[in-house]
N, C-alpha and C positions, 0 to 999 in steps of 0.2 A: 274598184269600189274600195270605197272608205273601212279601216277596221272600226268593229262597234265604239264607240264610246259610248260612256255609263257617268250619265251628272244627274244624280234626287231621282232614279227611275225613271231618267227619260233615256229613250232610245234615240237617235238620229242615223240614218244610212243615207248618205250620200255619197258626193262623190270624193277624189281626194283634196280638188280645192280645197272645196265648200267644208272638210272636216278640218284640214288646217286650221282655216280660218274661223270655225267655230272653235277650235281649239285655244286658237289665240284670245278668241274676244271673252270664252268662259274663265281663261287663268288671269285677266285683267276684271270681268268683272268677281268671279269670283275664286280666289287660288286656294280658297282652304275647302278645296273638288279633296270629299273622301267617302270610298264606296262603304256604302251601307254592309258590305258583310269583310271588309278592311279588319287584320289583325294587327297585332304584334307579336313578332319572330323574335324579335332580339330584345332585352335586356343587361345591360350591363353597368355598372356592376346590376346581381339579382337583393343586393344583401346590403343594410345600411346601417346604423345605430337611429336609434327611437327620436333623437332632439335633432334631425334632419340634414341637410345640408349638403347629404349628397348628393354629387353630380351622375344623373346618370345619362346615359345615349340612349332611343330608342327607333328602333328601326322596324319599319312598317309596311305591311306590303295588301301589294291592291293597289296604293292611292300613291299620288303626293302629298307632303306635308307641309304645304304654305297654304297664307290665306291666314281669318282670327279662327286658331285654336285654345281648345284649354283640356290641358293636360292633368287630372285628378288619382291622385295615390288613395284607398283606400275612402273616399268622399272627398277627400280632401284639394285644393287646389297647390299644383305645384306653378314655378316659376319659372320661363319658358328665357330658358339662354341663348342658345341659337340654332337655326336652322345648319346640317350641316352636309345639308342634299336632298334631291325630290321625296325621298322616303325616311329619313335621320333625322331626327335633334337630339335638344341637347339641354336636359332642366335638370330643373335641383328637386330636390325633395323634401317636404314638407315636415315636422316632429308627424310626428303620429306613437303608436303606442305597439308594445312586441307582440309582429306572430305574420299571418302574412298580407299583405293589402291590396288588393283590388287596381289593378292603373289601367286605365283610357286613353286614350286623346279622343275629345270631341271637335268635332267641324260645327263653330257658333254658326256659320253663316247657313249651314243646311240643317243640324241638330242630327249629324249621324257618328256615331261612335264606334272604335272600335271594337273589337271581345278584348273583355279582358287580358293581362299578361298578371303575374307576380311579382309583389316588390314583397319580399319579411325588411322587417323590423326587427332589426335586433337589443336585446335589452344592452342594456350598460355596463359594461365588463367590472367585478370587483377593484373595489380600490382599500389601501391599506394602510390604517391613521398609526394606530402605536399598536405591541404586544406588549404583555401583562406577566409575565415578568420580565424584561428585554436580556438580560444572563442570570442564566442555572449555573451551578456548580456544580462540580462532574462527578458521577457518582450518584445524583436524586433522582432519585427513584416518586414515582407518585405523581410530574409533577405534569399540572390541570395549566397549558395557555389559554389565554384571555384575547382574541384580537377583535380590533374596533376597525371598525370604515364603515363602509356605506355598500351598498348592490347587492349584499349580501340577501341567500332563500336557499327553499327548501334544496337544491338539486346544487348546493354549493358545495366540492369538494376541497378539500387541504390536504398541504403538500409538501411534510419539513422535509429541507434536502432534499434528500428522491426519493423518497419514504410517502407512504402517501396513509394521511391518519381520518382515523374514524372523525367527525366533526360533527358536534349539533351547535344546532341557530337558534339562539335564544334572543336574535332579531333579525332586521332588516342591516345594521348596524354593529351588530356583535356575534359571535363564534368563539365556542367554547371548544378546547382542545385535551385530553390527556395527553402526553407524551411518552411514547415509547422508553422505557428503560436501553435499552442498547444501546440509543442515540447520543444519553446522555454518559455514558460510559468514558470519554473521552475528548482532550479539552479542543473546541475546533467551532469555527462559525459555521451555522445554518442558514438556508436562506428560506423564507414562511413564505408560499402563494397560496390565492386562493383560485380556482378555476370552477367557472359555470356550465354547464353542459347546458340548460337550454335556452337551446335556437344559438346553439352556438356562443355564448353568451360572453367567452374570452378567457382570459389570465387576468392576473393583479399585477400589479406592482409587485418587486419583493420588498422586502423586512427583515435584516439579522439578527436571527437568534443563536446570543455566545453563550458555550458552556465554559466554564471559566474555572485556571486549578487558581489553585488555595494560593495564600501568601504564605510559603514555607517559613519556618520559625524556627533557630538553630537554638538546644538549652545547652550538649556537653563537647563534647570533643576527646574522645581517648587515642592516645598518642604513645610510642617510645619515647625516652628521655631524645630529643632532638639536639644534636650541636651543629654548627657553622665552622666550614664546608663540611654537610654531608656528603657521605661518599656512596650513597648510591640509594633510590630509589623508595620513599617509606609510606609505607600503606600507617593511615588514621579508618577512624569513623564518626561518623558523622552523627549524634543525634539528635531528636527536635521534633517538629509536626509538619503534615500538612505535605508532606517528601511525594513526590509521586517519579514514573519508570523517567518519564525525557527529564529531570532532576540534574546538575550538573554543579560540582563541590568547587569555590572558586577560590583561590587566593591570593590577593591582594592585585582582587582583577584577574587575577590567570586561573581561565576553567582548566581544569586539570581530569587524570580518565577518571570517571566514576560511574558503581556500581548500585543498582538501589537493591537493597533490602526488603523490606518492609515501608509502611507510610510511617515511618520515628526513625529508620534507620538506612543510614548509610555510607557505604567505606571506597579513600578513594586514596590514590595512587598518587601522594608527589615525587616531581625527578629532582631527584638534587639541586639543580640550575636556583631552583624554586626555594631554597634552602641554602645558598649560598654567605648571606650574613646572619648577623646573630641580630634580636629584636624580636620584638610581641607583631605575626603572621597574621590578621587578619581571614578571617576564612570566612564565611557567607554561600550559600545557597543556592542558584538561580531558577525559575522556572517555566518554560517559555510561556506566552502566552497561547490562546484569549487567557486576562488571568497573573495569575502566579509573579513574577516581579524575582526580586533579591532579596533574601530573609537579612536577619539585624546580625550583624558579625560579632564573631567569641574569636580571641588572638588565641592564638598559638604559639605561645614561650619557644624559640629558636635560641640553646642558647651556646657563647662564644664557648671553644675547649679552655678545660681547667690545664693548667700544662704539667705535666708531671700527676694526671689525676688515680691513675689506677696503678696498682703495687701485687705486683702478684712474684709471693718466696714459698720455700722452703720450712715447715717448723712440725716438733717431734712434739710439738706439747702434747699430743691427747695419745695415751699408751707407749712413750716412748716410739711409737715409730711416724717417720716423713712424713705427711702431707702435705697439700698444697694448697693455700690462702689467697686470698683477698682480697686489700685495702684501699675503698673508696675514699680517697684522702679531700673529695671537696662535698660529702655527704655524710666524712665521716664514721665512716660503716664499715663493719668488716665481717666478708665474705668464708663461713666453714667450705663453701664449695661441700656439704655432707653428701652432694647426689655424685659428684668427681671421685671425691677420693675414695680407696676399696679400704676394707676390714679386713685385711688378708695377708698384705703387705706394702711397702714402700710407693711414695708418689712425692714427683719432685724435680727439678729443672723447667719450673714453668716458663711456657713464654706468650705475651696477652697483646691482642691487635689492639690497637690504637682507640676505636673503642671502648674499650673495656665490654664484649659481647665472645671474643671466643680464647679461650685459656689453650694451650696445649703442652703439655709435659709429659715424661717418663713415670714410668711402672713397671714394678716387675710383679704384679696378682697374679700370673699363668704361668704357673711353673717354675715363676722367681727368676724365666727368662725376662731382662726390660725392654718394653714392648711403647711407642706412643698414640697418645687418647688424645680428643679434642674433648671438650668441653664445651657447653652454649648456654651460657647464662641467659639468655633472653629465654629460651624455652624449657630449661633445668635439663635435657638430655647430653647422655654419654654420646658420642662416636668414636668405638674400638677399634674404625681403620683399617676393617680387613685388607685396602689393598695398599697400604701402607706398611702393614709387618708382616716378616715376616718370621716359620712355624719354625725357625729352628735357629737363628742366627739373632745377635745385638743388634736393634733398630734405639736409639736415643736419643738424649741428646738436641731437644728439637726445635726449631724457633719459627715465629707463625710470622709475616706478612701486615704490613699495615693495616692493608682494608683485610685480612682473612681469609685470603684466599688461595695463599701458597705456605709450605711448610717444608723448607729443608730441616734434615735431620743427616746423625751416622748413624752408618750398617757396617760390619765385617761380610755380609751374604757373600761377599763373590770369592774370595780367595782368602778370608779369613782379615785380613785387614782393612780396619777404618774406613771407609767411602763414605763420598756428602752426595745424597737421593733428594729430588724433589719432589715432591707430590702435588698436584691440584685441586683443589678439593671444589672446583666446579664440574669440570672433566672427569674425575675422580681418575686420573693418568699419574701413572707413576715413571721418574727416569732416573738413569744414575746421570750427575754429570761431572760424564767425559773428559771437556775442557777445563775441568777444577782439577781431578783428581789426577794423582801418578800411580800408574803402576805398584811401584818397593814403596811404593810410602806409607804413611796414614796420615787419612784425612778427616778431617770435621771440627764439631767444634763448628761450626757456622751461623750464621745468620743473613736475614736476608730483606732486603728494604722494597718501600710500595708499590 
């Protein structure tokens, strides 16, 4: 016997041949046969935008999907694109309203319909158009950000960078939010996005909020007298406004090692290569973005050396005792070196570094015995050189190298005869110059080059 065939509530029982014949006839006459109890078992996808246009694949259980069919989404007709099988077809979802919409396949010939499935219309995602302000100075507090766009609602949520931020919905086209101060504590660029949790409404495009550094301003530079060529690195202080921890001091376009002190003070270390020639060297402060930039330039004067500028000498002009003096021939100024000279002894035999900073000399202030002392004119400090001097021997006639590092002097500490010794101020190491000294001779009154 033939299987039972249901067509519009009519049941036929016939032979296999009759069954096939009737099936073919009904296929030709009414190819849209749909069982009254047919149902949609699959929609793909099950969601789409309210504007329509989503291509949806529908699978029907219990019958074929041929012949004149009508597909409805929430009562709105959908365009049928193609039949992809005896029980499947593809349609284009019509426009709808946010929320669930029942979907039915209707057999227009027989007037039957499937039981409804559900297609969910998603609201359009938020869209951002403009931020006000688009940039905020670093360190700002209490900044209220206005976000303009569309498709905003009560379920809109705001993220600034990776941080969720409470938001006030002003209208469907405007949001407002107060930006937390920690997000504005450094210069960077934050991406602003809005999401809408309603029915999976999606995430907006992103707009950039810049937290900007100020443009630095230099008002003054504090530096020691600079001579070209410099013998070593030189520390300077730069004063001004708008400095940041990431700001760098630049000399003639070359960044140097910089230390942030405050928003109004930086210190920098200038390598000698940048002070190799005399002239005015432009100093600027450069702060990276966002914002920032290069400051105005303030010139740092690097002078050519004045030949024979410094003169160190001995004089007994005060109380009949010998003391050491320094004359700056370029400035026309005499330095009495009061911090260096003694009140109860004689000071003499001075030697001076090339830049006039260090003066080494002999003094008998300690028990009337000659010792070597070093005076730093920049710090105005006296170094008694305990690693150099011997407690019971004569140490005198010193000479300092041009860079101020080495001191050579005469001492009779070994066998009562004067010998030449070398002291390294950098390592504080003392050595007897055996290659220069002769055991049976008197050796002294030495000088050393740079």
